[in-house]
C-alpha positions as CSV (number, residue, x, y, z in Angstrom):
1,M,-9.8,13.9,-14.6
2,K,-12.6,12.3,-16.6
3,N,-10.6,12.7,-19.8
4,F,-7.6,11.1,-18.1
5,F,-9.6,8.0,-17.2
6,K,-11.0,7.9,-20.8
7,I,-7.4,7.9,-22.2
8,V,-6.4,5.1,-19.7
9,L,-9.5,3.1,-20.7
10,V,-8.8,3.4,-24.4
11,N,-5.2,2.3,-23.9
12,C,-6.2,-0.6,-21.8
13,L,-8.7,-1.8,-24.4
14,F,-6.0,-1.5,-27.1
15,I,-3.6,-3.5,-25.0
16,A,-6.3,-6.1,-24.3
17,Y,-7.0,-6.4,-28.0
18,A,-3.4,-6.9,-28.7
19,A,-3.2,-9.5,-25.9
20,S,-5.8,-11.6,-27.6
21,A,-3.7,-11.9,-30.8
22,S,-1.8,-14.9,-29.4
23,S,-3.3,-17.8,-27.5
24,K,0.1,-18.8,-26.0
25,T,1.3,-16.9,-23.0
26,K,4.9,-15.7,-23.6
27,D,7.3,-14.5,-21.1
28,C,8.2,-11.5,-23.2
29,F,10.0,-9.6,-20.4
30,E,11.7,-12.5,-18.6
31,T,14.9,-10.7,-17.7
32,V,12.9,-7.8,-16.1
33,N,10.4,-10.2,-14.6
34,R,13.1,-12.3,-12.9
35,A,14.6,-9.1,-11.4
36,V,11.2,-8.0,-10.1
37,F,10.5,-11.5,-8.8
38,S,13.8,-11.5,-6.9
39,F,12.8,-8.1,-5.4
40,N,9.4,-9.5,-4.4
41,M,11.0,-12.5,-2.8
42,G,13.3,-10.3,-0.8
43,L,10.3,-8.3,0.4
44,D,8.6,-11.5,1.3
45,K,11.5,-12.8,3.3
46,V,12.0,-9.5,5.2
47,I,8.4,-8.3,5.7
48,F,5.5,-10.5,4.5
49,R,6.6,-13.9,5.7
50,P,7.5,-12.7,9.2
51,V,4.2,-10.7,9.5
52,A,2.2,-13.7,8.2
53,T,4.1,-16.0,10.6
54,G,3.1,-13.8,13.6
55,Y,-0.4,-13.5,12.3
56,S,-0.7,-17.3,12.1
57,Y,-0.5,-17.5,15.9
58,L,-3.7,-15.5,16.4
59,P,-6.6,-17.5,17.9
60,A,-8.5,-19.4,15.2
61,P,-11.8,-17.6,15.7
62,I,-10.1,-14.2,15.1
63,K,-8.5,-15.4,11.9
64,E,-11.7,-17.0,10.8
65,G,-13.6,-13.7,11.4
66,I,-11.0,-11.7,9.5
67,K,-11.1,-14.2,6.6
68,N,-14.9,-14.0,6.5
69,A,-15.0,-10.2,6.6
70,T,-12.4,-9.8,3.8
71,N,-14.1,-12.5,1.7
72,N,-17.4,-10.6,2.2
73,V,-15.9,-7.4,0.9
74,S,-14.6,-9.2,-2.2
75,Y,-18.2,-9.8,-3.3
76,L,-18.3,-6.2,-4.4
77,I,-16.0,-7.2,-7.2
78,Q,-17.2,-10.8,-7.6
79,I,-20.9,-10.2,-8.1
80,P,-20.6,-7.7,-10.9
81,N,-18.2,-10.0,-12.7
82,Q,-20.5,-12.9,-12.4
83,F,-23.2,-11.0,-14.2
84,L,-20.8,-9.7,-16.8
85,Q,-19.9,-13.3,-17.5
86,G,-23.5,-14.4,-17.7
87,K,-23.4,-16.4,-14.5
88,F,-26.7,-15.0,-13.3
89,D,-27.6,-17.9,-10.9
90,A,-24.2,-17.5,-9.2
91,G,-24.6,-13.7,-9.1
92,V,-28.0,-13.9,-7.5
93,K,-26.8,-16.5,-5.0
94,D,-23.8,-14.5,-4.0
95,T,-25.8,-11.3,-3.7
96,G,-27.9,-13.2,-1.2
97,R,-24.7,-14.3,0.6
98,F,-23.4,-10.7,0.7
99,I,-26.7,-9.3,2.1
100,I,-27.1,-12.0,4.7
101,N,-23.5,-11.9,5.9
102,T,-23.3,-8.1,5.9
103,T,-26.4,-7.8,8.1
104,V,-26.9,-10.9,10.2
105,G,-23.2,-11.8,10.0
106,L,-22.1,-8.3,11.3
107,F,-20.4,-7.0,8.2
108,G,-19.2,-10.5,7.2
109,I,-17.4,-11.4,10.4
110,F,-19.7,-14.4,10.7
111,D,-21.0,-16.6,7.8
112,P,-24.6,-17.4,8.5
113,A,-25.2,-17.7,4.7
114,S,-23.3,-21.0,4.6
115,K,-25.4,-22.4,7.4
116,I,-28.5,-22.0,5.2
117,G,-27.0,-23.6,2.2
118,L,-25.5,-20.5,0.3
119,S,-22.0,-21.8,-0.1
120,K,-19.2,-19.7,-1.6
121,N,-18.5,-19.8,-5.3
122,E,-15.1,-19.5,-7.0
123,N,-13.6,-16.0,-7.0
124,E,-14.4,-13.9,-10.1
125,D,-12.6,-10.7,-11.1
126,Y,-12.2,-8.4,-14.1
127,G,-9.2,-10.3,-15.5
128,Q,-11.4,-13.5,-15.6
129,T,-14.2,-11.5,-17.2
130,L,-11.8,-10.3,-20.0
131,G,-10.7,-13.9,-20.5
132,S,-14.3,-15.1,-20.7
133,W,-14.9,-12.6,-23.5
134,G,-12.1,-14.2,-25.5
135,I,-9.2,-12.0,-24.6
136,G,-5.9,-13.9,-24.3
137,H,-3.4,-13.5,-21.5
138,G,-0.9,-11.6,-23.5
139,C,2.6,-11.6,-22.1
140,Y,3.4,-12.8,-18.6
141,V,4.6,-10.1,-16.2
142,V,5.7,-9.9,-12.6
143,L,4.5,-6.7,-10.9
144,P,6.4,-5.1,-8.0
145,V,4.8,-6.2,-4.7
146,L,1.6,-7.5,-6.4
147,G,3.4,-10.5,-7.9
148,P,2.6,-12.7,-11.0
149,A,0.1,-11.4,-13.6
150,T,-0.3,-11.1,-17.4
151,I,-1.1,-8.1,-19.5
152,R,-4.8,-9.1,-19.4
153,D,-4.8,-9.6,-15.6
154,S,-2.9,-6.4,-15.1
155,I,-5.7,-4.5,-16.8
156,G,-8.1,-6.5,-14.7
157,K,-6.4,-5.5,-11.6
158,V,-7.0,-1.8,-12.5
159,G,-10.7,-2.7,-12.8
160,N,-10.5,-4.6,-9.5
161,V,-9.5,-1.3,-7.8
162,F,-11.2,1.5,-9.6
163,L,-14.5,-0.3,-10.2
164,D,-14.7,-1.6,-6.6
165,P,-17.4,0.2,-4.6
166,F,-15.4,-0.4,-1.5
167,Y,-12.5,1.5,-3.0
168,M,-14.7,4.3,-4.3
169,S,-16.3,4.7,-0.8
170,T,-12.9,4.9,0.9
171,V,-9.9,6.0,-1.1
172,G,-11.9,7.1,-4.1
173,S,-14.9,9.3,-4.5
174,K,-15.8,11.3,-1.4
175,E,-19.4,11.5,-2.6
176,M,-20.2,7.8,-2.0
177,L,-22.5,6.6,0.7
178,L,-24.5,9.7,1.0
179,G,-21.4,11.8,1.4
180,N,-19.9,9.6,4.2
181,N,-16.4,8.6,3.4
182,L,-15.2,5.5,5.3
183,G,-11.6,6.7,5.3
184,D,-8.6,5.7,3.3
185,Q,-7.3,3.6,6.2
186,T,-10.3,1.4,6.0
187,Y,-9.5,0.3,2.5
188,W,-5.8,-0.2,3.0
189,G,-6.4,-1.9,6.4
190,E,-8.8,-4.4,4.7
191,T,-6.3,-5.0,1.9
192,V,-3.4,-5.7,4.3
193,L,-5.5,-8.1,6.4
194,D,-6.7,-10.0,3.3
195,K,-3.2,-10.4,1.9
196,T,-1.7,-11.3,5.3
197,N,-4.4,-13.9,5.9
198,W,-3.7,-15.5,2.5
199,R,0.0,-15.5,3.1
200,A,-0.4,-17.1,6.5
201,E,-2.7,-19.8,5.1
202,N,0.0,-20.6,2.5
203,L,3.1,-20.5,4.7
204,Q,3.8,-24.2,4.4
205,T,2.8,-24.6,0.8
206,L,5.0,-21.7,-0.3
207,N,7.9,-23.0,1.8
208,D,7.6,-26.4,0.2
209,L,7.5,-24.9,-3.2
210,E,10.6,-22.8,-2.6
211,R,12.5,-25.8,-1.1
212,N,11.5,-28.3,-3.9
213,S,11.7,-26.1,-7.0
214,V,14.8,-26.2,-9.2
215,D,13.7,-22.8,-10.7
216,L,11.2,-21.1,-8.3
217,Y,10.4,-18.4,-10.8
218,S,9.4,-20.9,-13.5
219,S,7.3,-22.9,-10.9
220,V,5.4,-19.8,-9.8
221,R,4.8,-18.7,-13.4
222,S,3.4,-22.2,-14.3
223,L,1.2,-22.4,-11.3
224,Y,-0.2,-18.9,-11.7
225,L,-1.1,-19.4,-15.4
226,Q,-2.6,-22.9,-14.7
227,R,-4.7,-21.4,-11.9
228,R,-5.9,-18.5,-13.9
229,D,-6.8,-20.7,-16.8
230,Y,-8.7,-23.0,-14.4
231,L,-10.7,-20.1,-13.1
232,T,-11.4,-18.5,-16.5
233,N,-12.5,-21.8,-17.9
234,N,-15.0,-22.2,-15.1
235,G,-13.3,-25.1,-13.3
236,S,-15.5,-26.8,-10.7
237,N,-14.9,-26.1,-7.0
238,S,-11.9,-27.9,-5.7
239,D,-9.7,-28.2,-2.6
240,D,-6.4,-28.0,-4.4
241,E,-3.6,-26.4,-2.5
242,W,-3.5,-23.4,-4.9
243,K,-7.1,-22.4,-4.5
244,D,-7.4,-18.6,-4.6
245,F,-3.8,-18.3,-5.9
246,K,-3.6,-14.6,-7.0
């Protein structure tokens, strides 16, 4: 198993190096990408949008608690990447947020850290870290279910899963947390809640985009790449409608 992951890592690094060869993001697989995009939109229409619509009717305090808790879990990915990118002040600050919200905030359901001035920083992940190290996007790709990405961000998504302590303590290694495994359903349940919450928050925005776009595929591609460049280049906090677009 260890040799398998070494082979995967070497191949990922090779692809990442190749991705940096061109600074311009090309849609190298557009025909396939458009087919996968259509498939994803079909899933969204049949499953994700109806579920998100139903979720949006939950009482605001419940939705806020779910959002706080899933955001808190994301710090297990965010904090290491802040340090990997040299953002030590942000890493220390968000470590404080995570500790306070996990303990006083009851596993992140509440957000007492914000009340004492520890506000949330922009999301960080392994795709952004690769970008901060000078690795280019490579080709644009659309992943089944997961949606828009690039070769670089696809590699980053692997890191976001397999280097995530929450994943390793649930679906992954059974030796984590002093031998106490939290259960696979814990990881997948948190993931579903996180994505459902995001989809519910963007119901109107995505509906408007779909209604007003001449070519929805191209619009999503453009927005995704702009957002990822914004995050990788350390754009300041903003309240734009595509904040946290994944």
